C-alpha positions as CSV (number, residue, x, y, z in Angstrom):
1,M,-35.7,-56.4,37.8
2,K,-32.5,-58.0,35.7
3,L,-31.3,-59.7,39.3
4,I,-34.8,-61.9,39.0
5,S,-34.3,-62.6,35.5
6,E,-30.4,-63.9,36.4
7,I,-32.1,-66.2,39.4
8,I,-35.1,-67.7,37.0
9,D,-31.9,-68.5,34.5
10,L,-30.2,-69.9,37.3
11,L,-33.1,-72.3,38.6
12,S,-34.0,-73.3,35.2
13,N,-30.6,-74.6,34.4
14,G,-30.2,-78.2,35.8
15,D,-26.5,-77.5,36.8
16,G,-27.6,-74.3,38.5
17,S,-26.3,-73.6,41.7
18,L,-29.8,-73.6,43.9
19,T,-27.5,-71.8,47.0
20,E,-26.6,-69.1,44.4
21,A,-30.1,-68.6,44.1
22,L,-31.4,-68.5,47.1
23,I,-28.5,-65.9,48.3
24,K,-29.9,-63.7,45.2
25,T,-33.4,-64.3,46.2
26,K,-32.6,-62.5,49.8
27,V,-31.4,-59.4,47.4
28,V,-34.6,-59.3,45.7
29,L,-36.6,-59.5,49.0
30,H,-34.4,-56.4,50.3
31,K,-35.1,-54.6,47.3
32,I,-38.7,-55.0,47.2
33,G,-39.4,-54.2,50.7
34,H,-40.2,-57.8,51.9
35,K,-37.7,-58.7,54.5
36,E,-40.4,-60.6,56.4
37,L,-40.1,-63.3,53.7
38,I,-36.4,-64.1,54.2
39,D,-37.0,-66.6,56.7
40,W,-37.5,-69.2,54.8
41,V,-34.7,-68.7,52.3
42,N,-32.3,-68.6,55.3
43,N,-33.9,-71.7,57.0
44,E,-33.5,-73.4,53.5
45,L,-29.6,-71.9,53.6
46,N,-28.9,-72.6,57.1
47,G,-30.7,-75.4,58.1
48,Y,-34.0,-74.9,60.3
49,P,-33.9,-75.1,64.0
50,D,-34.8,-78.2,65.7
51,D,-38.2,-76.9,67.6
52,S,-39.4,-75.1,64.4
53,N,-42.7,-76.3,61.9
54,L,-40.9,-78.1,59.4
55,P,-42.4,-77.5,55.8
56,S,-44.0,-80.7,54.6
57,Y,-41.9,-81.5,52.0
58,R,-39.1,-81.9,54.3
59,I,-40.9,-84.5,56.7
60,L,-39.9,-88.0,54.7
61,P,-41.2,-91.7,55.1
62,A,-38.9,-94.0,56.5
63,Q,-39.0,-98.0,56.7
64,V,-38.2,-99.6,59.5
65,L,-35.5,-102.5,59.0
66,A,-33.5,-105.0,61.1
67,N,-31.3,-107.6,61.7
68,M,-32.2,-110.9,63.1
69,A,-31.8,-114.2,64.0
70,N,-32.9,-117.4,65.5
71,M,-31.3,-120.9,66.0
72,A,-31.3,-121.7,62.6
73,Y,-31.4,-118.7,60.6
74,Q,-29.7,-114.9,59.8
75,V,-32.3,-112.8,58.1
76,N,-30.7,-109.1,57.5
77,A,-32.1,-105.6,56.6
78,H,-36.0,-107.0,56.8
79,P,-38.9,-104.9,57.4
80,I,-40.5,-105.4,60.6
81,P,-44.3,-104.6,61.6
82,T,-44.6,-101.5,63.9
83,M,-48.4,-101.4,63.8
84,H,-47.7,-102.5,67.8
85,L,-45.7,-99.7,68.8
86,K,-47.6,-96.5,70.3
87,D,-49.1,-93.9,67.6
88,S,-46.6,-91.2,68.8
89,Y,-43.4,-93.6,68.9
90,R,-44.3,-95.0,65.5
91,E,-44.6,-92.1,63.8
92,S,-41.3,-91.2,65.1
93,L,-39.9,-94.2,63.7
94,E,-41.3,-94.0,60.3
95,T,-40.7,-90.4,59.4
96,A,-37.6,-88.4,59.1
97,K,-37.4,-84.9,60.0
98,M,-34.9,-83.3,57.7
99,T,-33.9,-80.0,59.1
100,E,-30.3,-80.1,57.4
101,S,-29.6,-77.0,55.3
102,L,-29.6,-77.4,51.5
103,A,-25.4,-78.2,51.6
104,V,-25.7,-80.7,53.8
105,L,-28.6,-82.2,51.9
106,E,-26.9,-82.0,48.4
107,K,-23.9,-83.8,50.2
108,F,-26.5,-86.4,51.2
109,T,-27.6,-86.9,47.7
110,E,-23.7,-87.7,46.7
111,S,-23.8,-90.7,49.0
112,D,-23.0,-94.5,47.8
113,G,-26.1,-96.2,47.8
114,G,-29.9,-95.5,47.6
115,S,-30.8,-94.8,51.2
116,L,-29.5,-93.4,54.3
117,R,-29.9,-94.9,57.9
118,R,-30.7,-93.6,61.2
119,P,-29.7,-96.2,63.9
120,I,-32.6,-97.5,66.7
121,P,-30.9,-97.8,70.2
122,M,-30.4,-100.9,70.8
123,E,-33.0,-100.8,73.9
124,A,-36.0,-100.7,72.0
125,N,-35.1,-104.2,70.3
126,H,-36.9,-106.3,72.5
127,M,-40.1,-104.1,72.2
128,L,-39.5,-104.0,68.1
129,G,-39.2,-108.0,68.2
130,E,-42.3,-108.5,70.1
131,P,-44.8,-109.7,67.0
132,L,-42.0,-111.7,65.5
133,S,-42.7,-115.3,65.4
134,G,-40.0,-118.5,64.7
135,G,-37.6,-117.4,67.5
136,F,-36.4,-114.5,65.9
137,Q,-34.7,-111.8,67.8
138,I,-33.3,-108.6,66.5
139,Q,-29.9,-107.8,66.5
140,S,-29.9,-104.0,65.3
141,A,-32.7,-102.2,63.8
142,W,-32.7,-98.7,62.1
143,S,-35.0,-96.3,60.1
144,E,-34.1,-96.3,56.3
145,I,-34.6,-92.7,54.4
146,Q,-34.2,-93.4,50.5
147,L,-32.2,-90.8,48.9
148,S,-34.7,-89.9,46.6
149,G,-36.7,-88.3,49.1
150,I,-33.9,-85.7,49.6
151,T,-33.6,-85.2,46.2
152,S,-37.2,-84.3,46.2
153,I,-36.4,-82.1,48.7
154,L,-33.7,-79.8,46.6
155,T,-36.4,-80.3,43.4
156,Q,-39.3,-79.0,45.7
157,V,-37.0,-76.0,47.1
158,R,-36.2,-75.0,43.5
159,S,-39.6,-75.7,41.5
160,R,-41.3,-74.0,44.3
161,L,-38.4,-70.5,44.3
162,L,-39.0,-70.6,40.7
163,D,-43.0,-70.5,40.5
164,F,-42.3,-67.6,43.1
165,L,-39.9,-65.7,40.5
166,L,-41.7,-66.1,37.8
167,E,-44.5,-64.6,39.2
168,L,-42.7,-61.9,40.5
169,N,-41.3,-61.1,37.3
170,E,-44.2,-60.3,35.4
171,S,-44.7,-57.1,38.2
172,F,-41.0,-55.5,37.2
173,D,-38.6,-54.8,34.0
174,D,-35.5,-55.5,33.6
175,E,-34.6,-52.0,33.2
176,M,-36.4,-50.7,36.2
177,S,-34.6,-47.8,38.5
178,D,-34.1,-49.2,42.4
179,E,-36.8,-46.1,42.8
180,E,-38.8,-47.8,40.4
181,V,-38.6,-51.1,41.8
182,K,-40.0,-49.8,45.0
183,Q,-42.7,-48.0,43.5
184,R,-44.3,-51.3,41.3
185,A,-43.5,-53.1,44.8
186,A,-45.7,-51.2,46.6
187,V,-48.3,-52.2,44.6
188,T,-47.7,-55.7,44.2
189,D,-48.7,-58.4,46.4
190,A,-45.5,-60.2,46.6
191,E,-46.4,-61.7,49.9
192,N,-49.5,-63.7,48.8
193,I,-47.1,-64.8,45.3
194,F,-44.5,-66.1,47.7
195,N,-47.5,-68.1,50.1
196,N,-49.0,-69.3,47.3
197,A,-45.4,-70.5,45.3
198,I,-43.9,-72.1,48.4
199,F,-46.9,-73.5,50.8
200,G,-49.4,-73.7,48.4
201,D,-52.1,-76.6,48.3
202,N,-51.1,-77.7,44.7
203,A,-47.5,-78.7,43.8
204,T,-45.4,-81.1,41.8
205,V,-43.8,-83.8,43.8
206,I,-40.7,-85.6,42.1
207,V,-39.7,-88.7,43.7
208,G,-37.4,-91.9,42.4
209,S,-34.4,-94.3,43.2
210,G,-31.0,-91.9,43.5
211,N,-30.5,-90.2,40.1
212,T,-31.8,-92.9,37.5
213,Q,-35.8,-92.8,38.1
214,R,-37.6,-89.9,38.5
215,I,-41.6,-90.0,39.1
216,N,-43.9,-87.0,38.6
217,A,-46.5,-87.0,41.0
218,T,-49.1,-84.1,40.5
219,V,-51.9,-84.7,42.9
220,I,-54.6,-82.3,44.2
221,K,-56.1,-81.5,47.6
222,G,-59.4,-83.8,48.3
223,D,-59.5,-84.8,44.4
224,F,-59.1,-88.0,44.5
225,N,-59.2,-88.7,40.2
226,S,-56.0,-86.6,40.5
227,L,-54.8,-89.3,42.9
228,T,-56.5,-92.1,40.6
229,E,-54.5,-90.9,37.7
230,T,-51.1,-90.4,39.4
231,L,-51.1,-94.1,40.7
232,R,-52.5,-95.3,37.3
233,E,-49.4,-93.8,35.9
234,H,-47.3,-95.9,37.9
235,G,-49.4,-99.7,37.6
236,V,-51.4,-99.5,40.7
237,E,-54.0,-101.3,39.5
238,D,-57.9,-100.2,39.4
239,A,-58.6,-102.8,42.4
240,D,-56.2,-101.5,44.1
241,I,-57.5,-97.8,43.5
242,E,-60.7,-99.0,44.5
243,A,-59.6,-100.5,47.5
244,L,-57.5,-97.1,48.3
245,K,-61.1,-95.5,47.9
246,A,-62.9,-97.7,50.4
247,A,-59.8,-97.2,52.8
248,I,-60.0,-93.4,52.3
249,A,-63.8,-93.1,53.4
250,A,-63.6,-95.8,55.9
251,D,-61.3,-93.8,58.0
252,A,-63.4,-90.9,57.1
253,A,-66.1,-92.2,58.5
254,E,-64.2,-92.6,61.6
255,G,-63.7,-88.8,62.5
256,G,-61.0,-88.9,59.6
257,P,-57.0,-89.0,59.7
258,K,-55.1,-86.6,62.2
259,Q,-53.1,-84.2,60.7
260,G,-49.6,-85.7,59.4
261,E,-50.9,-89.3,60.1
262,F,-52.7,-92.0,58.0
263,G,-55.8,-93.4,59.2
264,V,-56.2,-97.3,60.0
265,S,-57.8,-98.3,56.9
266,V,-55.1,-96.6,54.5
267,K,-52.4,-97.9,56.4
268,S,-53.5,-101.1,55.6
269,W,-53.7,-100.3,52.2
270,L,-50.2,-99.0,51.9
271,Q,-49.0,-102.1,53.7
272,S,-50.6,-104.3,51.4
273,M,-49.1,-102.5,48.4
274,L,-45.9,-102.5,50.1
275,S,-46.2,-106.5,50.1
276,K,-47.0,-106.3,46.4
277,A,-43.7,-104.2,45.6
278,V,-41.8,-106.8,47.8
279,D,-43.0,-110.0,46.1
280,A,-42.8,-108.0,42.7
281,S,-46.8,-108.4,41.6
282,W,-46.6,-104.7,41.2
283,Q,-43.8,-104.1,39.2
284,I,-41.7,-101.1,40.9
285,E,-38.5,-100.8,43.2
286,L,-39.7,-101.0,47.3
287,G,-38.3,-97.6,47.6
288,V,-40.0,-95.5,44.9
289,A,-43.1,-97.3,45.9
290,S,-42.9,-96.1,49.6
291,S,-41.9,-92.5,48.4
292,L,-44.4,-92.5,45.9
293,L,-47.4,-93.6,47.9
294,A,-46.7,-91.6,50.8
295,S,-46.3,-88.5,48.8
296,A,-49.6,-88.7,46.8
297,L,-51.4,-89.4,49.7
298,Q,-50.1,-86.6,51.8
299,R,-50.5,-84.5,48.8
300,F,-54.2,-85.7,48.6
301,Y,-54.7,-85.1,52.2
302,G,-53.1,-81.4,51.9
303,W,-50.3,-82.1,54.2
304,M,-47.6,-81.0,51.5
């Protein structure tokens, strides 16, 4: 089908309009008689309802930061501990559910700076500051989302849609008539192709800082070797990888992590790695480190 080839060309071109590609995909799905697959396309174009189950690639890690002061010092945009908070509240602060339309997300990536801020109500300042020592009190706090994560959403939508159309294109010729398309569609398992491409277990996750650095992290669900390779590619030392392996095993011995929430041992490992990014003993930007580790582990657990 010529229209499929046109969309593939759009998606393959870095400057091609993702919105235009999705709109044309709606036409393709109508032509092959699979209107039931259009919900995903509409949600990406128009935004997801607040009560919908978001695809895992639209749930981003966030870091809780605060401005705080004591009698002698003022500290701005500093990470604060959150382990004392209830799990559900801590998760709400440390994850960001991006329900916005693709057009809005694209606007976000054009923003100055490398992050977005989601303010935390000032009523929570006292509770957030409970673990702080030295007389520090929180003046304001927020959850910070790296723009690289939003770029990752756009890239994943483009990549997954391209995978679907490339696979689908093998079943149709450019010069087919509408009647021939319908006949071929009747014997083509488009729904299975769609689900595997859009929601499959294995995919490529791209994270980075702004538009200047991109990291390809391919991790297969449950495959620690693929996780190891990804971490090594980005400078994680073998001793830290072994520590992660032990942490995963420890959490599994305790019944395994809940869906979408890392276990206690893995959380502790993540905190130690982010500390290394802060003090530069791990040569990687903090925002990139956070996105890389969270995305790789979510892929390993099969949450993305």
